[in-house]
N, C-alpha and C positions, 0 to 999 in steps of 0.2 A: 803597297800590295804584297811585296815580299815579306814585310814584317807580319802582316795578317796571315799569310800562308805559313810562316814559321810558327806563329802562335797556335794555329789550328793543328799543325802537325805534332806539336808537343803538348797538346791539351791533357794527355794522360801520362806525361813524363813526370816521374817522382822528382820533386824538388825544383821543377821548372817555374820560373817567374815570368809572367806575361810581359811582353815588350811593347813599347810604343815609340813611334818616330817623333823626334822633336823637330817641328817645322817652324822655321823662323823666316821673316822677311829678308830679302836681300837688300843690299845698299841701294838707295834711290840715286837717280841721275839728275843733277841740278841743270835747269834750262833758263836762259834769259829771254824776256819778251821784248818786242819792239817798242811797246809803249812805256814799259818800266824796266829798262835794262839793268837797273841796280837791284831789283828784287827778282831773284831767280825763282823759277818754279821747280818743284821736286817731282821728278817723274819716277814712279814706282817701277821696280824691275822684277816683281814677283816674289817667290819664296823658294826656300830650299830645305832639304832634310839635313840638319846639322849634326844629329846624333840619334842613336837608337838606345833608349834607356829601359832598365828593368823597373817594374812597378812593385815596390817592396816597402814594408814598414819595419824598420830596424828595431823599434821598441817592442813590437810583437815578437820578433825573432828572439830577443833577450828573454821575454817572458816565457815563450815556449820552451826554450832550453832550460830555464830554471825549473819549470814544472815537470819537464821531461826527466831531469835527473832525480827529482823528488819521487816521481812515479816509479822510476826504475828501482830506486832504493826500497820503497815499501813493497813493490812486487817481489823483489828478491827475498826480503825479510819474510814476507808472508808465506811464500812457497816453501821455504826451509822450515819455518816454525810449524807449518801444517804437517810436514814430514816428521818432525820431532813429536808432534802430538800422536801421530800414528805409531811411533816407536813406543811411547809410554802406554798406549792401549788403555786409556782411561776414558770413561769407566769400562770395565770388562773383567772377565775372569782371569786374564793373563796380565792384568795391570799390577803395579807394585803394591798398591793398597790391598788388593784382593789377596796377593801372595802373603803380605804381612798379616792380614786377618787370618789366613789359613794357618800360618805359623803359630799365632797365639791361640787359635782354636784347638790346635793339637796340644798345646799346654793345658787347656781346659780339660781335655780328655784324660791327661795324667792326673790332674787334681781329682777327677771323678773316681779314678781307679789307679792308685799309685803303684800297684803290683803288676799292672798290665804291661808286659814287655813290648807287645805290639804297638801300644800307644807311644811308648818311648821311641821306638824305631820310627814311627810316623813323625814324631816331633823332630827328630834329627833329619829325616828326609825332607820335611817342610822347610827346615832351616837351610838345608843344602839347595832346595829349589829356589828359595828366596835369593840366596847368594848367587846362584847360577844365572838367574834371570836378570838380576841387577848388573852382573858382570857383562852379560850379553848386551844389555842396553847401553852400558858404558862403552863397550867396544864399538858399537854401531855409531854412537855419538862421536867417538874419536875418528872413525872412518869417514864420517860426514865432514869433520874438520879437514881431514886430509884431501877429500874430494874438492872441497871449497878451495883449499890451498892450490891444488892443481889447476882449478879454474882460474884463479888469479894469475898463475903463471901463463896459461894459454891466452888469457885476455890481453896480457902485455904485448904479445905478438900482433894481435889484431889492432891494438891501439897504435903501435909503431908503424904498421902498414898504412893506417889512415893518415898519420902525421907525415909519413913519407910522401904520400899522394898530395897532401896539402903543400908540402915544400915544392913539388913539381908544378902545381897549379900557381903558386906564388911567383915562381920564376916566369911562367908563361904570361901571367898578368902583368908583371913588371915590363916585359918586352912590349906587350900590347899598349900599355899606357905610354911607354916611351914613343911609340909611333902615333900616339894621339887617338887611338881607338878605344872603344869601351868593350871589354871582353865579357859580355853578359852571360854567355853559357858557362864560361869558366867560373864566374862569380857564383852562379847557381850551384855548380858542382862543389865549390868550396863551402857554401852554406849547407848543402846537403850533408857533407862530411862533418861539419860542425854540429849539425843536429844529431848525427849518430854518436859523435864523441860525447855529447852532453848526457847521454844515457849512462855513461860509465863513471863520470865524476863531474865535479864542479869545474867549469872551464871559464876563463876570461880571455879577452883578446881585444886588440885595437888595430886599426889600419893605418899604415904609414903613407906618406905623401906619394910614394910611387905605386900605391895600390896593393902592397903586400901586407900580410898579417903577422903580428907577433902574438903567439898563443901560449897561455899558461894552463897547464894541466894540474889541477890541485893548486899547490902553492909554488910550483916550479915551472920555469920557462922551458918548453920543449921544442918551440919553433920560433925562429927569428928570421923572417923572410924566407929564404930558401935553405937556411942552415938549420938542420934538425939535431936536437939532443936526444939521443935514443934513451928510452925508458928501459931500465934493467931490473930484473927480478933476482935479488940476492938473498941467499939463505941467512937466517939469523944464526949467529954462532952458538946459541944456547937453546935452540927450540926445535930440534928434531926435524930439520929440513923445511921449516916454514919460511915463506918468502916475505920480504919487504921490497917496496919499489923505490928505485933511485933514478934521478936524472943527473948524469955526471956523478959527482961525489955527494950530492945532496939527497937526503931522503924526501920522498914525496908524501905529503899529507893531504888526503882528500877528505872533504867534508860532506859529500853527497854523492848520489848516484849508485850504480850497481857495485862498483869497487868498494865504496864505503860500506855498503850492506854486507859484502863478503868479508871485509875485515872485521866488522862489528860481530858478525856471526862466528867467525873463526876464533877471534881473540876475546870475545865478550859473551854473547848469548849462549853459545854451545858450552863454553867453559863454565859459565854460571851454573848450568844445569848439571854438568859433570861434577862441579864442586858441591852442589846439593847432594848428589849421590855419595860423594866422598865424605861429606859431613855425616850423613845418615849412617854409612858403614862404620866410620870411626867411632861415633858416639854410641851406636848400638853395640858394637863389639866390646868397647871398654866397659859400658854399663853392665851388660849381661855377663861379661867375664868376671867382674868384681862380685857380682851376685853368686854366680855359679861356683866359683872356686872356694867359697866359704861354706858350701854345703856338703852333705854326705850322700852317697848313693843309697839305694834301698837296703843294701847289706850292712851299711854303717862302716864300711872299710875304706872306701875310696873317697878322697877329698882333695881339694887343691887343683882340680882340672879346670882349664878354660873351656868355654863353650865354643869360641871361635879362636883361630890362631891370631895372636895379637898383631895389630898393625904398628910397625915400628919404623924407625929411621933406617934407610937402606944405604945412606951415603956416609956412614960412620958417625961418630959422636963429637966431631970437632966443633961444629956449630949447628946443631939441629934446633928444631922448634920444640920447646918444652910444653907438651900438650897437657900433661896431667901429673900431679904429685899426690901421693897417698901416704897418710900418716902411718907410722909404725904401731901406734897404740890403738887397740880396740877398746873404746871407752864405754864399758858396760858392766853391769852387775856389781857395782861398788856400793858402799854404804850410803844411806840417806839419813841426814840429821836435821834437815830443814824442810818446811813446807809453808808456802806463802798463800795467804787467803786474800782478804780485801786489800786493795792497794789504790794508789792515786789520790789519797786524802791529803788535804792541805795542812792538817794539824793532827797531833796525837789525840787531842781531846775529842775530835769528831769520831774517831774510832772507839775510844774508851767509853763514850757516852751512848753508843748504840744500845738500844733496849730490846730485850727479848719479849715477844708478845704472847708466848705460850710456854708451858712447862716443857722441860726436856731433860735428857740425861746423856752423859758420855760414859762409856766403859773403857778404861785404859788397860790393855792386856799386853804385858811385856814378854810374853812367852811362857811365864811361870806364874805370875801373880796378876791380880786384877785390882783396879781401883774404880769405884763408882763416883761420878761427879754429877750432882743434881743441879739443874738450872731452873729457877723459878720465874714465872711470868712477872715482868716488871723489873727484874734485875738487868744489869747492863754488862758490857764487855769487861769493864774494870773489875766487877765482882768475879767474873770467871777467871781473869788473870790472877787474882788473889787466890782463888781456890786451887789453881793448877801450879802455883808457885812452889809447892812442896812435893810435887810429883816428878817423875822422870821426864814428863812432857810439859814444858812450860809454854805459856802463851805470851807473846811480846808484841810491842809496837816498835817500829824503827823506820829509818829513812830508806828511800830508794830513789833512783833517777831513771825514769823510762826514756828520757830524751837526751840525757847527758848535759842538760842546761838547768832544768828546774828540779828541785828536790820535793818529793812527796813522802807520805807515810803509808806504811803497810802493816798488816797484822800477820804474824807468822808463828808457827810452832818451832820450837827448838828442843831436840830430844837428846838425852844422854844415851839412849839406846838406838841401835840401827832400826829405822822405821820399817825396813823390810821384814824384820823379825818380830814386829809388834802388830797389834790391832787397836784401832780407835773406833769403837762401835758407837754409832749414833742411833740410840734405841728407837727414837720416834722419827728419825730422818729429817729433823728440822734445824738442828743446831749447827752442824758443819756447813750446810748450805747458807745459813744466815751469816756465817762468818766468812763466806766466800771461798771455802776450801773445796778442792776437787774430791769427789767421792766416787765409789763404785758399789755395785750390789754384790753381796756375798751370800750364797745359800749354805746354811748350817743345819745339821741334824739337831733337832730340839724336842724336848718333851717336858711336861710340867706336872703330870699326874701319875702316881704310882699305885693308885687304889685298885687298879685292875691287874696288877702284876702278882702272880701267884708266888707264895713263899717258896724258897728253894735256892739252889745254886745254878748259876748260868755260866757257861763258857762261851766267850765271844772272840772270834779271830779278826784282827785288823790287818788287812793286807795293804801295805804301804809302798808307794813309789816315791823315793826321796828325790830331792832336786837334782842330785847328780846321776839319777837314773837307777840307783840301787833299789832293789826290791827286797823288802823284809816283811816278816809277819810277826805281829805282837799278839799275845793272848791275854785276855782279861777274864778273870774269874770273879763273879759277883755273887755275893750272898744276900738274899732278900728275905725279910720277915715283915711282920705287921708293923714294926716300929721303924723300919728303914725310911730315911728321908732322902730328899734330893742331895743334901750336903753329904750324906753317907755315900751315895753313888758317886758323887764328884770326887770324894777322897779316895775311893777305891780305884777310880780311873786314873787319877793323878799319881797315885802311889805305884801303880803297876805298869803304866805305859809311859814311854819316853818321848814319843812323837805325836801323841794325841793328848789333848788337854780337855778337861771338863770345866766349864765356867757357868756359874749361875747368874743370870741377868733377869731381874724383875720376876723372881720365882719361876724362871724357866731355865732348865739345864741345857747348855749348848755343848755339842761335841765338836771340838775345833782341831783340825789337823794343823800342827804348829809350823814354825818357820822352816823346819827341815823339809816340809812338803809345800812351802810357800802359801800356807793357809788355803790350799786348793782342794775342795771336796772331791774333785775328779781323781786326785791321786790316792784316795782312800776308798777301799772296798771293805765292807763289813759282812762277815759271815756269822750270822746269829741263828744257829740251829735250834737253840732253845726258845727262840721267839721272845726274848726279853723286850726288844725295842717295839715289837708288834704289840705286846700286851701294854706297853707304856704309851702306846699311841704316838710314837715318834714320827716326826715328819720334817721335811726340809722347809725352813723358814728363811725368808730373804731379809737381810739386814744391810743397812747403809753403813759403810766403813770409809775411813780416810784413804784416799788414793794419792800418796805423795808422788810428785813427778821428779824426774832426774834433771833437776835444774843445774846450771853451771855453778851455783852456790854450793850445791852438794858435792860436785866433782872437784872443785878447786878450793874448798873452804880452808884446808890446812896448808895451802901453799904460801910461799914467802910473799908478804906484803899484798896478798889478795884482799881486795876491798869490794864486797858485794854492794855496799851502800851506794857508791857513786857509779858503779858499772865501768865499762871501758869502751874504747872506740877502735874499730878497724878502719883503715884508710886505704882505699884502692883508687889510685890515680886521682887524688884530691877529693874523692867521694867518701864522706864520713858515714860510717855505719855504727850506730850506738847499740850496745848490748846491755841489757839489764839482767844480771845473773840471778837476781831474786825470783825472776819469773821465766826467763828464757832457758830453754833446753838446747841441746845440740841441734835438734830439728829446727828450733826457732832461729838459731845461728845460721843454719843453712838457708832457711827461708828469707831472712833479712838480707843476706848477701845476694841471693838470686833476685830479690825484688828490686834492687837498685839498678839492674841492667847495665852493669859496668863492663860487661864482656867476660867477666870471671864468674863461673858457676861453681857452686859448692854442692857437695853430695855426701851421703853416708853409705857405707857398705852395710850388709845385713847385721854385722857384729859391731857397727858404729865406729869404724875407722873413718877418719875425715879425709875428704877428697876435694881437690881444687882442679878445675879444668879451664882452659882458655877457649874462647869462642872463635868462630870462623872469621868474624870481622877483624880480628887481631892475628890472623894467620895461625890460629891454634897454638899460640906461643905465649906462655905466661911471662916470658921475659920482655914482653911489650908493656908490662905493668910495673908500677911501684906499689908494693903491698906492705903496709906497716901496721903495727899493733903492739900490745904488751908482749914482752919476751916470755913471760909465764904462759900466755895463751898458746903461743906456737910450740912451746915445749910440751904443754899439756896435750896438744893435739898430736904429738909424736912426729913433728916436722923437723925439729932441730934438737941438738944436744949441746948444752952449754957447760956441762960439768964433767964431760968425758965418762959419763955413766949412763948408758942407753936405757937403763930401767928405772932411773931416778928422775921423775918429771917434776922438779921443784925449782924452776927458774924464778927469777924476781919479777913480779907483776908490775912493779913500779918503774921498770926500765922499758923505754920505748925501743922497739926493735924493727929493723927493716928486713923483712923476709926475702923479698926480691926487689931489686932496683932495676928500673927500666934501662935496657940496652947495656947492662954489664955483661961480662964474658961468661960463657957457659960453665967453665970450670969453677969460677967463684961461687956460682949458685949451687953447683953440685956439691962442693965442699961444705957449704953452709947448711944445706938441707941433707946432711949425712944420714939421718934416720929415715928419710922419705924414700919411697919407691917412685922412680921416675918412669914416665912413658914419653919418649921422644919420637917425633915424626919428622919427615923431610919438609923443609921450607918450600913454599911454592915459588917456582920460577916465574918470571914475568910473562904474562899472558898465557900461562899454562895452568891446567888443573893440578890437583895434588896427587892424583893417581893412587889414592888409598884403596880404591875398589879392586885394583889389580892384585893387591896383597890379600884380599878378603877370602877366607876359607873357613869352613867348619873344622873344628878340631879333629885331627886324625884319630885320636884315641876314642872319640865318640862315634866316628864313622865306622870304626872297626868293632866297637862294643857299645851299643846304645844303652846297655844296662848300667854303664858307668855314669849315666846322667844323674846329676845331683838333684835330690828332691827334698832332703831333710836338712833344715837349718841347724839342727842340733840344739844342745843345751849349753849355755854359757855358765860355767861354774862361778860361784860367788868369789870375789876377791876384794881385799881391803884397799887396794891401791887404784882402783878403777882402770886397771890394765889387764884385761882379760886375756889369758893365755891358754886356758884349758876348756875344751869343748867336747861334749859327748854326744853321740848320735842318740836320737830319741825313738827311732823306729820308722819303718816304711810308711806308716800312716801319716807321718808329719810331712806335708807337701808345701811348707812355707816357702822354700826356694822357688818352686814352680809358681807359686802365688805371686812372689815378688817379680819374677820374670814376666808374668802376665800383666801385672799392674804397672810395670815400667812404661807401658805405652802412654800413660797419663803424666809422666814426670817431665817437667819443662826444662830439658837439658839442651835443646837445639836452638838455633837462631839467637845465640848469646843469652840463653836462658828464658826466651820468650815463648817457645813453642814446645809441645810434647812431640813424641815420635808420631803419633797419630795425626796431630794437627799439621806437622811438618810435611808429611807426604801429601795430605790434602792441599796444603798451601802451594806445593810445587805444581801440582796439576792445575790449581786455580790460577796461579800466576801465568803458567804457560797458556792457558785458555784465554786469559785477558789480553796477554801480549799478542797472541795470534789474532784475536778479534779486533784489537786496536789496529794492527797492521793491515788487516783486511779492509777496515773502514777507511783508513788513511789512503790505502791504495785506490779504493773506489772514488774517494773525494778528489785525489790528485788526477786520476784518470778523467774524471768529469771536467775538471778545470783545464787540463791539457787539451781535451777535445774541444772545449769552447774557444780556447785561445787559438787552436789550430784552425777552427772554422773561421774565426775572425781574420786570421792570417791568410787563409785561402781566399776569403772574400776580397782581399786586397791584391794578392799576387796570382791567384788562380785564373785560368783562361775560361772565359764564358763564350761559348760558341755563338750564342745570340748576339752578344756584343761585337764579336769579330765579324759576324755577318752584316751587322749594321755598319761597321767600319768599312767593310768591303764595298757595300753599296755606296757609302759616302765617298770613298776614294774613287770608285768607278765613275760616279757622276762628276766628281771634280775632274777626273781624267778626261771624260767626254767633253765637259765644258771647256777645258783648256784646249783640247783638240779642235773644238769648233772655233775658238778664238784664233788659233794658229791658222786654221783653214781660211777664215775670213781675212786675216792679215795677208795671207798668201795670195788670196784673190785680189785684194786691193793693190798689192805690189805688182801683181801680174797685169792688172788693168793699167796701172801707171806706165809700166814698161812697154806693154804691147799696144796701147791705144793712144797715149799722149804723143808718141813719137811721129804720127802721121798728120798732125794738125798742120794746115797750111800747104799741104802738098797740092 
């Protein structure tokens, strides 16, 4: 009855396990009978309560504690990720993507009106707004890390208090067991504390023979009987006051529970998102700086300014991470002597036997003279090769290797003249395309009928803008009479003008701005007061012309042992990248490097200087890679100097060269890449972000004077060495620099070359959303599982008032029955004593 009363009194007590008395029969008394004295009878002596035990399922306890630490883990993860989602404010007007869009929208305003100073100021303000908001977000994430770190420290005190209480309970249990009693209430209190401890981390324990518990918290023993090993929170020596947990001299590693979630967030999840912001800031800063500093402002006077202050190593240059190298050579505006057409054929005969199905003609113009080449329907490529063999432009077949393994054949032009200063006109537009050559459309002023031109003298002014930006005016005096022919007009033009040429093609006279004006009609303005061209019915006609590309064959053709036939390989950490110089340009070289996803990304500046960057997966450090290739390639790119002559880029292409070797010292790399411009950053410390965002700022020069913003890419002057050194501004209407800044959003420079700036920011938000949703679902699932296990556990150990009432009635009836037996026996004994004694009186 006392046990029932105790159960009822504790029916609402947290952690209480219902108790039940263990009732056992007492030892019987043997009795001998008169008839069979050798066979004793066993006389029962009743029963007694031998113990009071708890009703508990230890397996359900283990399951509950395992699901409890899982639930606690996901609950902590979700609550913090939800807070980070609120910090990112996505989607929303104050989110990073919206700010980035506003920044680029401001660039679009400048493109619309490059003279608008207010638009430039808005662009700088939007850049500063983007930087300020990302820095604020970064600071809040760091503050969250510090708050979590403080929570870890405070949680340590709570855990030590619980373990200390367990030690006291263990000692009391040991004494109770020694006296032969079962300390049920102490055991309940111990289990309640173990339930609470399981929320913080994975725990394991076992009970000794004297009833005490040995407890492991994480992977370390913190309690052995009544002996406690206190958990200490010690600061890392390298991590700004962040704590690790120790038991004695051993570090505690937890694999579940609230503490595991706090460690994962502090050293993993939050750091990951801070690193994303670091990567965005570093990549955007370097990309836009390399674009901006190669441009001119609207006045054409200021150039070389950075858009943002560069993010650099702050701990010195003894052992930094080598994030980016920039070649010293701007590879542009050099001569073109080769153009590749059809390629990938298995034999020369396949190319040479290709047949033309219609008539056509080519006009070869070398800047002074022209040659007409007629192609008849039914003739083949071999016939055209023969026709061109005596001209300055020859058509050839030769080998090339697109993959570095197999050899194929191609069709190509080889010129003795710089193709930039020539025109190859495809009159009907079908020959060059048939041969697989790249073409473009060129509008030329043309006329073919002089019958309506009145006789007399005409003075025509040609206002010309040369390729170097020089503006000159040439005057043409034409005398016309009834016998004047197109040839006469052409001769007068060609004898009087130096930068404009007249060419007759199929009885049509073409006015061609020559190579000094890059054959660009927009560079030529004609003032014809006498109306000669109007009377002649002159109009602009579109012609198809050869468009030679700046292939590596053109750039490196004269270098030592350069062989375009076989191509060459670049090797990045055992990944082989084959380059076919007959078809590949610098842009193709960049694309092929980036498509392999090695962690090294390549890029070109607006004036075609070569750039290599390291991805975040490799700590933004190019020295994590081994990069090999032809010596001539790396010198051509302006990365190395092999002959102590920084302007002579003629290294041997047959020599294999290691540009960077993995894990070599920084000074060796710096000395080898003497021509390169380095950008070094701090290496990431363990469990820490890079802290690049802390350095991120808009250039002070632009904050003070927004009119210094570069807009004009300028004009690269022609050079024979493919080493451009002279650039001229082309005017405020040229907004190519701002165009490049705007279009940079689509360049895949982040995530080791897999994502663009726009995709990257969207990816951050998407990843955060998925992680938060996943944590929410796991939290709900584990909460449901924990609830079900807890209900099953309560069904075993919980107190049921109905059951206790039943027990009370049962025990009461048993008590009453026992009392009646005792009363009856008492009456029998009284009868014997009181009545039998008077017999025979």
